[in-house]
All heavy atoms as TSV, in Angstrom:
chain	resi	resn	atom	element	x	y	z
A	1	MET	N	N	-6.713	-6.784	-12.399
A	1	MET	CA	C	-5.772	-5.695	-12.339
A	1	MET	C	C	-4.636	-6.005	-11.366
A	1	MET	O	O	-3.502	-5.729	-11.632
A	1	MET	CB	C	-6.485	-4.406	-11.918
A	1	MET	CG	C	-5.524	-3.284	-11.686
A	1	MET	SD	S	-6.143	-1.691	-11.115
A	1	MET	CE	C	-7.860	-1.773	-11.015
A	2	MET	N	N	-4.920	-6.622	-10.228
A	2	MET	CA	C	-3.898	-6.848	-9.225
A	2	MET	C	C	-3.055	-8.087	-9.511
A	2	MET	O	O	-2.035	-8.287	-8.864
A	2	MET	CB	C	-4.537	-6.943	-7.836
A	2	MET	CG	C	-5.105	-5.617	-7.389
A	2	MET	SD	S	-5.900	-5.621	-5.792
A	2	MET	CE	C	-4.575	-6.038	-4.690
A	3	SER	N	N	-3.430	-8.885	-10.491
A	3	SER	CA	C	-2.708	-10.128	-10.745
A	3	SER	C	C	-1.294	-9.883	-11.259
A	3	SER	O	O	-0.422	-10.713	-11.060
A	3	SER	CB	C	-3.476	-11.000	-11.728
A	3	SER	OG	O	-3.591	-10.340	-12.973
A	4	GLY	N	N	-1.024	-8.746	-11.872
A	4	GLY	CA	C	0.305	-8.457	-12.396
A	4	GLY	C	C	1.216	-7.772	-11.403
A	4	GLY	O	O	2.354	-7.456	-11.728
A	5	LEU	N	N	0.747	-7.567	-10.185
A	5	LEU	CA	C	1.545	-6.870	-9.180
A	5	LEU	C	C	2.374	-7.864	-8.370
A	5	LEU	O	O	1.966	-9.006	-8.190
A	5	LEU	CB	C	0.627	-6.054	-8.267
A	5	LEU	CG	C	-0.253	-5.020	-8.975
A	5	LEU	CD1	C	-1.096	-4.262	-7.965
A	5	LEU	CD2	C	0.575	-4.071	-9.815
A	6	PRO	N	N	3.535	-7.425	-7.885
A	6	PRO	CA	C	4.394	-8.335	-7.117
A	6	PRO	C	C	3.691	-8.898	-5.881
A	6	PRO	O	O	3.057	-8.155	-5.118
A	6	PRO	CB	C	5.568	-7.432	-6.707
A	6	PRO	CG	C	5.568	-6.318	-7.702
A	6	PRO	CD	C	4.135	-6.107	-8.070
A	7	GLN	N	N	3.824	-10.194	-5.676
A	7	GLN	CA	C	3.142	-10.873	-4.570
A	7	GLN	C	C	3.607	-10.367	-3.202
A	7	GLN	O	O	2.792	-10.226	-2.291
A	7	GLN	CB	C	3.347	-12.384	-4.671
A	7	GLN	CG	C	2.621	-13.010	-5.842
A	7	GLN	CD	C	1.116	-12.781	-5.779
A	7	GLN	OE1	O	0.485	-13.024	-4.759
A	7	GLN	NE2	N	0.551	-12.293	-6.857
A	8	ALA	N	N	4.890	-10.098	-3.057
A	8	ALA	CA	C	5.397	-9.595	-1.772
A	8	ALA	C	C	4.781	-8.235	-1.459
A	8	ALA	O	O	4.418	-7.958	-0.308
A	8	ALA	CB	C	6.920	-9.498	-1.796
A	9	TRP	N	N	4.636	-7.408	-2.467
A	9	TRP	CA	C	4.036	-6.089	-2.276
A	9	TRP	C	C	2.555	-6.231	-1.905
A	9	TRP	O	O	2.067	-5.549	-0.999
A	9	TRP	CB	C	4.205	-5.238	-3.530
A	9	TRP	CG	C	3.696	-3.859	-3.359
A	9	TRP	CD1	C	4.372	-2.794	-2.843
A	9	TRP	CD2	C	2.384	-3.383	-3.681
A	9	TRP	NE1	N	3.554	-1.685	-2.825
A	9	TRP	CE2	C	2.332	-2.022	-3.336
A	9	TRP	CE3	C	1.254	-3.974	-4.224
A	9	TRP	CZ2	C	1.191	-1.248	-3.519
A	9	TRP	CZ3	C	0.118	-3.204	-4.408
A	9	TRP	CH2	C	0.100	-1.862	-4.056
A	10	LEU	N	N	1.861	-7.126	-2.575
A	10	LEU	CA	C	0.450	-7.352	-2.268
A	10	LEU	C	C	0.256	-7.857	-0.836
A	10	LEU	O	O	-0.682	-7.449	-0.152
A	10	LEU	CB	C	-0.170	-8.351	-3.258
A	10	LEU	CG	C	-0.430	-7.809	-4.658
A	10	LEU	CD1	C	-0.802	-8.941	-5.600
A	10	LEU	CD2	C	-1.506	-6.745	-4.631
A	11	ALA	N	N	1.164	-8.723	-0.400
A	11	ALA	CA	C	1.076	-9.223	0.970
A	11	ALA	C	C	1.232	-8.079	1.968
A	11	ALA	O	O	0.498	-8.014	2.962
A	11	ALA	CB	C	2.139	-10.289	1.205
A	12	GLU	N	N	2.164	-7.181	1.709
A	12	GLU	CA	C	2.349	-6.019	2.586
A	12	GLU	C	C	1.121	-5.118	2.550
A	12	GLU	O	O	0.698	-4.592	3.578
A	12	GLU	CB	C	3.591	-5.230	2.171
A	12	GLU	CG	C	4.888	-5.950	2.415
A	12	GLU	CD	C	5.207	-6.123	3.894
A	12	GLU	OE1	O	4.837	-5.260	4.701
A	12	GLU	OE2	O	5.842	-7.133	4.223
A	13	LEU	N	N	0.566	-4.918	1.375
A	13	LEU	CA	C	-0.619	-4.075	1.225
A	13	LEU	C	C	-1.791	-4.631	2.024
A	13	LEU	O	O	-2.556	-3.874	2.619
A	13	LEU	CB	C	-1.006	-3.960	-0.248
A	13	LEU	CG	C	-2.257	-3.141	-0.569
A	13	LEU	CD1	C	-2.002	-1.657	-0.299
A	13	LEU	CD2	C	-2.676	-3.360	-2.010
A	14	CYS	N	N	-1.917	-5.937	2.066
A	14	CYS	CA	C	-3.055	-6.578	2.729
A	14	CYS	C	C	-2.851	-6.790	4.227
A	14	CYS	O	O	-3.735	-7.340	4.890
A	14	CYS	CB	C	-3.364	-7.905	2.044
A	14	CYS	SG	S	-3.959	-7.688	0.357
A	15	ASP	N	N	-1.726	-6.352	4.758
A	15	ASP	CA	C	-1.446	-6.514	6.187
A	15	ASP	C	C	-2.130	-5.383	6.954
A	15	ASP	O	O	-1.523	-4.367	7.284
A	15	ASP	CB	C	0.057	-6.519	6.435
A	15	ASP	CG	C	0.409	-6.900	7.859
A	15	ASP	OD1	O	-0.479	-6.871	8.744
A	15	ASP	OD2	O	1.593	-7.212	8.095
A	16	SER	N	N	-3.401	-5.570	7.253
A	16	SER	CA	C	-4.197	-4.511	7.879
A	16	SER	C	C	-3.705	-4.167	9.279
A	16	SER	O	O	-3.779	-3.009	9.698
A	16	SER	CB	C	-5.673	-4.889	7.911
A	16	SER	OG	O	-5.864	-6.092	8.616
A	17	PHE	N	N	-3.172	-5.136	10.005
A	17	PHE	CA	C	-2.661	-4.875	11.349
A	17	PHE	C	C	-1.534	-3.843	11.301
A	17	PHE	O	O	-1.512	-2.879	12.078
A	17	PHE	CB	C	-2.174	-6.177	11.988
A	17	PHE	CG	C	-1.643	-5.998	13.372
A	17	PHE	CD1	C	-2.506	-5.859	14.453
A	17	PHE	CD2	C	-0.278	-5.946	13.596
A	17	PHE	CE1	C	-2.015	-5.679	15.737
A	17	PHE	CE2	C	0.228	-5.776	14.876
A	17	PHE	CZ	C	-0.641	-5.637	15.945
A	18	GLU	N	N	-0.590	-4.029	10.405
A	18	GLU	CA	C	0.529	-3.096	10.260
A	18	GLU	C	C	0.049	-1.745	9.739
A	18	GLU	O	O	0.550	-0.701	10.171
A	18	GLU	CB	C	1.599	-3.664	9.340
A	18	GLU	CG	C	2.338	-4.847	9.931
A	18	GLU	CD	C	3.173	-4.485	11.146
A	18	GLU	OE1	O	3.667	-3.344	11.236
A	18	GLU	OE2	O	3.338	-5.354	12.013
A	19	LEU	N	N	-0.888	-1.751	8.821
A	19	LEU	CA	C	-1.420	-0.488	8.280
A	19	LEU	C	C	-2.077	0.348	9.367
A	19	LEU	O	O	-1.856	1.559	9.445
A	19	LEU	CB	C	-2.427	-0.755	7.163
A	19	LEU	CG	C	-1.850	-0.918	5.771
A	19	LEU	CD1	C	-2.902	-1.495	4.838
A	19	LEU	CD2	C	-1.335	0.396	5.248
A	20	ILE	N	N	-2.867	-0.283	10.200
A	20	ILE	CA	C	-3.543	0.446	11.269
A	20	ILE	C	C	-2.536	0.895	12.331
A	20	ILE	O	O	-2.671	1.962	12.917
A	20	ILE	CB	C	-4.675	-0.404	11.873
A	20	ILE	CG1	C	-5.795	-0.570	10.852
A	20	ILE	CG2	C	-5.210	0.218	13.159
A	20	ILE	CD1	C	-6.866	-1.560	11.242
A	21	GLY	N	N	-1.513	0.089	12.552
A	21	GLY	CA	C	-0.510	0.422	13.555
A	21	GLY	C	C	0.334	1.634	13.199
A	21	GLY	O	O	0.763	2.381	14.078
A	22	ASP	N	N	0.585	1.837	11.912
A	22	ASP	CA	C	1.421	2.957	11.459
A	22	ASP	C	C	1.073	3.308	10.015
A	22	ASP	O	O	1.811	2.956	9.092
A	22	ASP	CB	C	2.898	2.587	11.586
A	22	ASP	CG	C	3.843	3.711	11.211
A	22	ASP	OD1	O	3.389	4.861	11.042
A	22	ASP	OD2	O	5.047	3.436	11.085
A	23	PRO	N	N	-0.049	4.000	9.803
A	23	PRO	CA	C	-0.484	4.281	8.427
A	23	PRO	C	C	0.555	5.039	7.592
A	23	PRO	O	O	0.807	4.676	6.445
A	23	PRO	CB	C	-1.748	5.128	8.604
A	23	PRO	CG	C	-2.233	4.811	9.969
A	23	PRO	CD	C	-1.015	4.494	10.785
A	24	ASP	N	N	1.180	6.053	8.179
A	24	ASP	CA	C	2.154	6.833	7.417
A	24	ASP	C	C	3.404	6.015	7.100
A	24	ASP	O	O	3.898	6.036	5.972
A	24	ASP	CB	C	2.547	8.099	8.189
A	24	ASP	CG	C	1.409	9.096	8.291
A	24	ASP	OD1	O	0.641	9.223	7.313
A	24	ASP	OD2	O	1.284	9.738	9.341
A	25	GLY	N	N	3.899	5.308	8.091
A	25	GLY	CA	C	5.097	4.499	7.890
A	25	GLY	C	C	4.885	3.384	6.888
A	25	GLY	O	O	5.727	3.143	6.019
A	26	ARG	N	N	3.758	2.692	7.009
A	26	ARG	CA	C	3.477	1.598	6.076
A	26	ARG	C	C	3.271	2.124	4.666
A	26	ARG	O	O	3.704	1.499	3.700
A	26	ARG	CB	C	2.254	0.799	6.520
A	26	ARG	CG	C	2.430	0.076	7.825
A	26	ARG	CD	C	3.705	-0.730	7.907
A	26	ARG	NE	N	3.744	-1.796	6.925
A	26	ARG	CZ	C	4.824	-2.488	6.599
A	26	ARG	NH1	N	5.965	-2.254	7.178
A	26	ARG	NH2	N	4.750	-3.442	5.695
A	27	ALA	N	N	2.611	3.271	4.544
A	27	ALA	CA	C	2.420	3.867	3.212
A	27	ALA	C	C	3.765	4.206	2.591
A	27	ALA	O	O	3.974	3.980	1.391
A	27	ALA	CB	C	1.531	5.104	3.303
A	28	ALA	N	N	4.688	4.721	3.395
A	28	ALA	CA	C	6.023	5.046	2.881
A	28	ALA	C	C	6.756	3.784	2.421
A	28	ALA	O	O	7.390	3.779	1.356
A	28	ALA	CB	C	6.824	5.777	3.952
A	29	VAL	N	N	6.652	2.720	3.209
A	29	VAL	CA	C	7.297	1.456	2.842
A	29	VAL	C	C	6.685	0.903	1.557
A	29	VAL	O	O	7.402	0.474	0.647
A	29	VAL	CB	C	7.179	0.429	3.989
A	29	VAL	CG1	C	7.557	-0.971	3.534
A	29	VAL	CG2	C	8.023	0.860	5.169
A	30	LEU	N	N	5.369	0.907	1.480
A	30	LEU	CA	C	4.694	0.391	0.283
A	30	LEU	C	C	5.047	1.207	-0.959
A	30	LEU	O	O	5.261	0.640	-2.032
A	30	LEU	CB	C	3.187	0.382	0.499
A	30	LEU	CG	C	2.676	-0.714	1.422
A	30	LEU	CD1	C	1.269	-0.388	1.916
A	30	LEU	CD2	C	2.702	-2.051	0.716
A	31	ALA	N	N	5.108	2.517	-0.821
A	31	ALA	CA	C	5.473	3.362	-1.957
A	31	ALA	C	C	6.906	3.072	-2.393
A	31	ALA	O	O	7.187	2.952	-3.598
A	31	ALA	CB	C	5.303	4.835	-1.604
A	32	GLU	N	N	7.816	2.945	-1.440
A	32	GLU	CA	C	9.207	2.639	-1.790
A	32	GLU	C	C	9.313	1.275	-2.455
A	32	GLU	O	O	10.070	1.105	-3.413
A	32	GLU	CB	C	10.098	2.696	-0.556
A	32	GLU	CG	C	11.551	2.399	-0.850
A	32	GLU	CD	C	12.145	3.198	-1.999
A	32	GLU	OE1	O	11.852	4.408	-2.117
A	32	GLU	OE2	O	12.901	2.612	-2.806
A	33	MET	N	N	8.562	0.305	-1.958
A	33	MET	CA	C	8.558	-1.020	-2.598
A	33	MET	C	C	8.039	-0.923	-4.035
A	33	MET	O	O	8.557	-1.596	-4.931
A	33	MET	CB	C	7.697	-1.989	-1.804
A	33	MET	CG	C	8.293	-2.433	-0.493
A	33	MET	SD	S	7.179	-3.525	0.449
A	33	MET	CE	C	7.277	-5.032	-0.529
A	34	ALA	N	N	7.038	-0.086	-4.256
A	34	ALA	CA	C	6.484	0.088	-5.601
A	34	ALA	C	C	7.519	0.716	-6.532
A	34	ALA	O	O	7.717	0.249	-7.656
A	34	ALA	CB	C	5.224	0.952	-5.540
A	35	PHE	N	N	8.192	1.764	-6.052
A	35	PHE	CA	C	9.222	2.404	-6.875
A	35	PHE	C	C	10.383	1.448	-7.152
A	35	PHE	O	O	10.935	1.434	-8.264
A	35	PHE	CB	C	9.721	3.690	-6.225
A	35	PHE	CG	C	8.760	4.840	-6.373
A	35	PHE	CD1	C	8.161	5.396	-5.256
A	35	PHE	CD2	C	8.449	5.370	-7.612
A	35	PHE	CE1	C	7.273	6.447	-5.379
A	35	PHE	CE2	C	7.561	6.423	-7.752
A	35	PHE	CZ	C	6.974	6.970	-6.635
A	36	ALA	N	N	10.748	0.638	-6.170
A	36	ALA	CA	C	11.827	-0.334	-6.367
A	36	ALA	C	C	11.432	-1.367	-7.425
A	36	ALA	O	O	12.260	-1.732	-8.276
A	36	ALA	CB	C	12.170	-1.015	-5.047
A	37	ALA	N	N	10.205	-1.829	-7.374
A	37	ALA	CA	C	9.731	-2.782	-8.387
A	37	ALA	C	C	9.763	-2.148	-9.773
A	37	ALA	O	O	10.110	-2.805	-10.759
A	37	ALA	CB	C	8.319	-3.263	-8.044
A	38	HIS	N	N	9.432	-0.879	-9.848
A	38	HIS	CA	C	9.462	-0.170	-11.130
A	38	HIS	C	C	10.901	-0.015	-11.623
A	38	HIS	O	O	11.183	-0.223	-12.812
A	38	HIS	CB	C	8.774	1.192	-10.984
A	38	HIS	CG	C	8.604	1.907	-12.270
A	38	HIS	ND1	N	9.408	2.965	-12.644
A	38	HIS	CD2	C	7.713	1.735	-13.282
A	38	HIS	CE1	C	9.027	3.405	-13.817
A	38	HIS	NE2	N	7.995	2.674	-14.234
A	39	ARG	N	N	11.816	0.329	-10.721
A	39	ARG	CA	C	13.232	0.460	-11.113
A	39	ARG	C	C	13.795	-0.869	-11.608
A	39	ARG	O	O	14.620	-0.896	-12.530
A	39	ARG	CB	C	14.075	0.971	-9.942
A	39	ARG	CG	C	13.919	2.445	-9.669
A	39	ARG	CD	C	14.960	2.954	-8.682
A	39	ARG	NE	N	14.882	2.311	-7.380
A	39	ARG	CZ	C	14.113	2.717	-6.381
A	39	ARG	NH1	N	13.328	3.776	-6.532
A	39	ARG	NH2	N	14.122	2.068	-5.232
A	40	ARG	N	N	13.354	-1.975	-10.991
A	40	ARG	CA	C	13.794	-3.305	-11.427
A	40	ARG	C	C	13.079	-3.757	-12.698
A	40	ARG	O	O	13.373	-4.825	-13.223
A	40	ARG	CB	C	13.529	-4.344	-10.324
A	40	ARG	CG	C	14.399	-4.246	-9.121
A	40	ARG	CD	C	14.196	-5.444	-8.201
A	40	ARG	NE	N	12.810	-5.745	-7.906
A	40	ARG	CZ	C	12.120	-5.270	-6.867
A	40	ARG	NH1	N	12.683	-4.433	-6.022
A	40	ARG	NH2	N	10.856	-5.603	-6.695
A	41	ARG	N	N	12.123	-2.980	-13.121
A	41	ARG	CA	C	11.291	-3.294	-14.284
A	41	ARG	C	C	10.403	-4.514	-14.058
A	41	ARG	O	O	10.030	-5.216	-15.003
A	41	ARG	CB	C	12.126	-3.446	-15.554
A	41	ARG	CG	C	12.907	-2.189	-15.903
A	41	ARG	CD	C	13.600	-2.319	-17.230
A	41	ARG	NE	N	14.509	-1.228	-17.479
A	41	ARG	CZ	C	14.154	-0.048	-18.001
A	41	ARG	NH1	N	12.902	0.186	-18.297
A	41	ARG	NH2	N	15.066	0.876	-18.221
A	42	ASP	N	N	10.065	-4.743	-12.777
A	42	ASP	CA	C	9.100	-5.799	-12.459
A	42	ASP	C	C	7.687	-5.348	-12.797
A	42	ASP	O	O	6.805	-6.186	-13.017
A	42	ASP	CB	C	9.152	-6.161	-10.971
A	42	ASP	CG	C	10.443	-6.858	-10.582
A	42	ASP	OD1	O	11.157	-7.345	-11.480
A	42	ASP	OD2	O	10.736	-6.917	-9.371
A	43	VAL	N	N	7.467	-4.032	-12.791
A	43	VAL	CA	C	6.174	-3.450	-13.151
A	43	VAL	C	C	6.422	-2.274	-14.079
A	43	VAL	O	O	7.480	-1.637	-14.042
A	43	VAL	CB	C	5.369	-2.986	-11.910
A	43	VAL	CG1	C	5.044	-4.151	-11.002
A	43	VAL	CG2	C	6.099	-1.897	-11.144
A	44	GLY	N	N	5.437	-1.998	-14.908
A	44	GLY	CA	C	5.524	-0.865	-15.822
A	44	GLY	C	C	4.929	0.394	-15.201
A	44	GLY	O	O	4.536	0.420	-14.024
A	45	ASP	N	N	4.839	1.422	-16.014
A	45	ASP	CA	C	4.319	2.708	-15.547
A	45	ASP	C	C	2.878	2.605	-15.059
A	45	ASP	O	O	2.531	3.174	-14.023
A	45	ASP	CB	C	4.404	3.754	-16.659
A	45	ASP	CG	C	5.832	4.098	-17.041
A	45	ASP	OD1	O	6.760	3.804	-16.254
A	45	ASP	OD2	O	6.030	4.666	-18.136
A	46	ALA	N	N	2.048	1.886	-15.786
A	46	ALA	CA	C	0.636	1.769	-15.405
A	46	ALA	C	C	0.488	1.025	-14.086
A	46	ALA	O	O	-0.306	1.431	-13.226
A	46	ALA	CB	C	-0.156	1.050	-16.505
A	47	GLU	N	N	1.270	-0.043	-13.907
A	47	GLU	CA	C	1.205	-0.793	-12.658
A	47	GLU	C	C	1.718	0.044	-11.484
A	47	GLU	O	O	1.151	-0.003	-10.393
A	47	GLU	CB	C	2.001	-2.101	-12.752
A	47	GLU	CG	C	1.379	-3.136	-13.654
A	47	GLU	CD	C	1.743	-2.933	-15.123
A	47	GLU	OE1	O	2.612	-2.089	-15.444
A	47	GLU	OE2	O	1.140	-3.611	-15.954
A	48	LEU	N	N	2.781	0.808	-11.722
A	48	LEU	CA	C	3.290	1.688	-10.666
A	48	LEU	C	C	2.218	2.682	-10.247
A	48	LEU	O	O	1.989	2.898	-9.055
A	48	LEU	CB	C	4.542	2.438	-11.138
A	48	LEU	CG	C	5.082	3.493	-10.169
A	48	LEU	CD1	C	5.490	2.876	-8.843
A	48	LEU	CD2	C	6.225	4.264	-10.811
A	49	SER	N	N	1.541	3.255	-11.200
A	49	SER	CA	C	0.466	4.198	-10.901
A	49	SER	C	C	-0.627	3.523	-10.070
A	49	SER	O	O	-1.093	4.077	-9.069
A	49	SER	CB	C	-0.123	4.750	-12.200
A	49	SER	OG	O	-1.191	5.618	-11.932
A	50	ASP	N	N	-1.014	2.320	-10.477
A	50	ASP	CA	C	-2.023	1.568	-9.718
A	50	ASP	C	C	-1.543	1.294	-8.295
A	50	ASP	O	O	-2.301	1.453	-7.336
A	50	ASP	CB	C	-2.341	0.234	-10.400
A	50	ASP	CG	C	-3.117	0.387	-11.691
A	50	ASP	OD1	O	-3.692	1.483	-11.914
A	50	ASP	OD2	O	-3.147	-0.578	-12.474
A	51	MET	N	N	-0.299	0.890	-8.167
A	51	MET	CA	C	0.251	0.568	-6.849
A	51	MET	C	C	0.219	1.798	-5.936
A	51	MET	O	O	-0.154	1.702	-4.767
A	51	MET	CB	C	1.679	0.034	-6.982
A	51	MET	CG	C	1.742	-1.341	-7.630
A	51	MET	SD	S	3.410	-1.839	-8.108
A	51	MET	CE	C	4.041	-2.424	-6.539
A	52	LEU	N	N	0.595	2.950	-6.473
A	52	LEU	CA	C	0.600	4.162	-5.657
A	52	LEU	C	C	-0.820	4.583	-5.282
A	52	LEU	O	O	-1.044	5.095	-4.176
A	52	LEU	CB	C	1.347	5.279	-6.384
A	52	LEU	CG	C	2.843	5.008	-6.601
A	52	LEU	CD1	C	3.460	6.114	-7.435
A	52	LEU	CD2	C	3.576	4.807	-5.287
A	53	GLU	N	N	-1.770	4.348	-6.167
A	53	GLU	CA	C	-3.167	4.625	-5.828
A	53	GLU	C	C	-3.653	3.675	-4.724
A	53	GLU	O	O	-4.369	4.096	-3.812
A	53	GLU	CB	C	-4.053	4.496	-7.066
A	53	GLU	CG	C	-3.881	5.664	-8.026
A	53	GLU	CD	C	-4.806	5.567	-9.222
A	53	GLU	OE1	O	-5.902	4.980	-9.091
A	53	GLU	OE2	O	-4.421	6.079	-10.285
A	54	PHE	N	N	-3.259	2.417	-4.791
A	54	PHE	CA	C	-3.612	1.462	-3.739
A	54	PHE	C	C	-2.995	1.872	-2.403
A	54	PHE	O	O	-3.619	1.726	-1.358
A	54	PHE	CB	C	-3.163	0.045	-4.098
A	54	PHE	CG	C	-4.000	-0.619	-5.162
A	54	PHE	CD1	C	-3.387	-1.297	-6.205
A	54	PHE	CD2	C	-5.381	-0.590	-5.113
A	54	PHE	CE1	C	-4.145	-1.923	-7.183
A	54	PHE	CE2	C	-6.148	-1.214	-6.083
A	54	PHE	CZ	C	-5.528	-1.879	-7.123
A	55	VAL	N	N	-1.765	2.377	-2.441
A	55	VAL	CA	C	-1.107	2.843	-1.215
A	55	VAL	C	C	-1.912	3.973	-0.585
A	55	VAL	O	O	-2.182	3.969	0.618
A	55	VAL	CB	C	0.342	3.294	-1.491
A	55	VAL	CG1	C	0.930	4.016	-0.291
A	55	VAL	CG2	C	1.213	2.109	-1.878
A	56	ALA	N	N	-2.303	4.942	-1.395
A	56	ALA	CA	C	-3.075	6.074	-0.881
A	56	ALA	C	C	-4.407	5.606	-0.308
A	56	ALA	O	O	-4.828	6.060	0.769
A	56	ALA	CB	C	-3.298	7.104	-1.982
A	57	ALA	N	N	-5.055	4.689	-0.997
A	57	ALA	CA	C	-6.340	4.172	-0.514
A	57	ALA	C	C	-6.165	3.375	0.776
A	57	ALA	O	O	-6.984	3.493	1.699
A	57	ALA	CB	C	-6.993	3.303	-1.588
A	58	ALA	N	N	-5.114	2.583	0.861
A	58	ALA	CA	C	-4.870	1.795	2.066
A	58	ALA	C	C	-4.588	2.699	3.256
A	58	ALA	O	O	-5.085	2.459	4.366
A	58	ALA	CB	C	-3.700	0.838	1.841
A	59	LYS	N	N	-3.820	3.744	3.042
A	59	LYS	CA	C	-3.528	4.691	4.123
A	59	LYS	C	C	-4.817	5.370	4.587
A	59	LYS	O	O	-5.068	5.487	5.788
A	59	LYS	CB	C	-2.519	5.733	3.659
A	59	LYS	CG	C	-2.195	6.759	4.714
A	59	LYS	CD	C	-1.204	7.789	4.196
A	59	LYS	CE	C	-1.030	8.916	5.188
A	59	LYS	NZ	N	-0.125	9.955	4.675
A	60	GLU	N	N	-5.626	5.800	3.652
A	60	GLU	CA	C	-6.899	6.444	4.001
A	60	GLU	C	C	-7.797	5.481	4.772
A	60	GLU	O	O	-8.417	5.855	5.767
A	60	GLU	CB	C	-7.606	6.935	2.737
A	60	GLU	CG	C	-8.877	7.688	2.992
A	60	GLU	CD	C	-8.675	9.011	3.709
A	60	GLU	OE1	O	-7.589	9.601	3.612
A	60	GLU	OE2	O	-9.624	9.461	4.388
A	61	TRP	N	N	-7.865	4.229	4.327
A	61	TRP	CA	C	-8.658	3.228	5.031
A	61	TRP	C	C	-8.167	3.063	6.467
A	61	TRP	O	O	-8.962	3.038	7.402
A	61	TRP	CB	C	-8.584	1.889	4.292
A	61	TRP	CG	C	-9.196	0.785	5.070
A	61	TRP	CD1	C	-10.517	0.457	5.151
A	61	TRP	CD2	C	-8.508	-0.113	5.957
A	61	TRP	NE1	N	-10.683	-0.599	6.016
A	61	TRP	CE2	C	-9.473	-0.964	6.522
A	61	TRP	CE3	C	-7.173	-0.274	6.308
A	61	TRP	CZ2	C	-9.140	-1.971	7.420
A	61	TRP	CZ3	C	-6.843	-1.276	7.205
A	61	TRP	CH2	C	-7.815	-2.108	7.755
A	62	ALA	N	N	-6.851	2.957	6.627
A	62	ALA	CA	C	-6.288	2.767	7.972
A	62	ALA	C	C	-6.604	3.954	8.873
A	62	ALA	O	O	-6.966	3.786	10.040
A	62	ALA	CB	C	-4.781	2.553	7.880
A	63	LEU	N	N	-6.485	5.156	8.339
A	63	LEU	CA	C	-6.790	6.353	9.130
A	63	LEU	C	C	-8.264	6.374	9.544
A	63	LEU	O	O	-8.591	6.742	10.677
A	63	LEU	CB	C	-6.407	7.616	8.366
A	63	LEU	CG	C	-4.905	7.817	8.162
A	63	LEU	CD1	C	-4.657	8.964	7.189
A	63	LEU	CD2	C	-4.198	8.046	9.490
A	64	LEU	N	N	-9.139	5.970	8.641
A	64	LEU	CA	C	-10.566	5.906	8.973
A	64	LEU	C	C	-10.845	4.840	10.015
A	64	LEU	O	O	-11.676	5.033	10.906
A	64	LEU	CB	C	-11.390	5.668	7.715
A	64	LEU	CG	C	-11.461	6.841	6.737
A	64	LEU	CD1	C	-12.116	6.409	5.434
A	64	LEU	CD2	C	-12.200	8.004	7.356
A	65	GLU	N	N	-10.149	3.712	9.927
A	65	GLU	CA	C	-10.306	2.648	10.927
A	65	GLU	C	C	-9.874	3.142	12.307
A	65	GLU	O	O	-10.535	2.863	13.304
A	65	GLU	CB	C	-9.495	1.408	10.533
A	65	GLU	CG	C	-10.098	0.616	9.411
A	65	GLU	CD	C	-11.432	-0.005	9.803
A	65	GLU	OE1	O	-11.505	-0.676	10.844
A	65	GLU	OE2	O	-12.396	0.172	9.055
A	66	ILE	N	N	-8.773	3.850	12.353
A	66	ILE	CA	C	-8.274	4.389	13.614
A	66	ILE	C	C	-9.285	5.380	14.182
A	66	ILE	O	O	-9.621	5.338	15.360
A	66	ILE	CB	C	-6.896	5.051	13.420
A	66	ILE	CG1	C	-5.847	4.000	13.099
A	66	ILE	CG2	C	-6.510	5.852	14.656
A	66	ILE	CD1	C	-4.532	4.573	12.607
A	67	GLU	N	N	-9.766	6.256	13.326
A	67	GLU	CA	C	-10.734	7.272	13.759
A	67	GLU	C	C	-12.017	6.623	14.272
A	67	GLU	O	O	-12.541	7.013	15.316
A	67	GLU	CB	C	-11.067	8.215	12.603
A	67	GLU	CG	C	-12.006	9.329	12.969
A	67	GLU	CD	C	-12.301	10.237	11.789
A	67	GLU	OE1	O	-11.357	10.598	11.062
A	67	GLU	OE2	O	-13.478	10.558	11.585
A	68	SER	N	N	-12.502	5.624	13.571
A	68	SER	CA	C	-13.753	4.995	14.004
A	68	SER	C	C	-13.570	4.212	15.307
A	68	SER	O	O	-14.497	4.135	16.103
A	68	SER	CB	C	-14.315	4.091	12.908
A	68	SER	OG	O	-13.526	2.941	12.738
A	69	SER	N	N	-12.394	3.653	15.523
A	69	SER	CA	C	-12.171	2.920	16.773
A	69	SER	C	C	-12.022	3.862	17.961
A	69	SER	O	O	-12.296	3.482	19.098
A	69	SER	CB	C	-10.936	2.034	16.659
A	69	SER	OG	O	-9.757	2.812	16.640
A	70	GLN	N	N	-11.637	5.098	17.708
A	70	GLN	CA	C	-11.489	6.068	18.782
A	70	GLN	C	C	-12.817	6.720	19.170
A	70	GLN	O	O	-12.935	7.257	20.258
A	70	GLN	CB	C	-10.478	7.146	18.397
A	70	GLN	CG	C	-9.082	6.614	18.299
A	70	GLN	CD	C	-8.093	7.622	17.767
A	70	GLN	OE1	O	-8.463	8.676	17.254
A	70	GLN	NE2	N	-6.817	7.305	17.872
A	71	THR	N	N	-13.793	6.664	18.293
A	71	THR	CA	C	-15.074	7.283	18.580
A	71	THR	C	C	-16.071	6.312	19.220
A	71	THR	O	O	-17.151	6.711	19.597
A	71	THR	CB	C	-15.711	7.870	17.298
A	71	THR	OG1	O	-15.891	6.822	16.337
A	71	THR	CG2	C	-14.830	8.980	16.720
A	72	THR	N	N	-15.693	5.050	19.309
A	72	THR	CA	C	-16.614	4.085	19.913
A	72	THR	C	C	-16.212	3.758	21.335
A	72	THR	O	O	-15.193	4.008	21.819
A	72	THR	CB	C	-16.660	2.773	19.105
A	72	THR	OG1	O	-15.358	2.228	18.994
A	72	THR	CG2	C	-17.282	3.005	17.764
């Protein structure tokens, strides 16, 4: 599923340090990158939907990581 997604976007998605550092900001950047790829027609509607779901999941993961590091 992820093989058809832009490599630059995937690299940003996998940057856990940046995600944990600013979950909201990184999610906004990733979403904008996804919409830009869609406007350029680099990805279709289904891929855009997948990308936005990955953004939401990555943000949630980062928030959970932050929360768990604060409780230990």
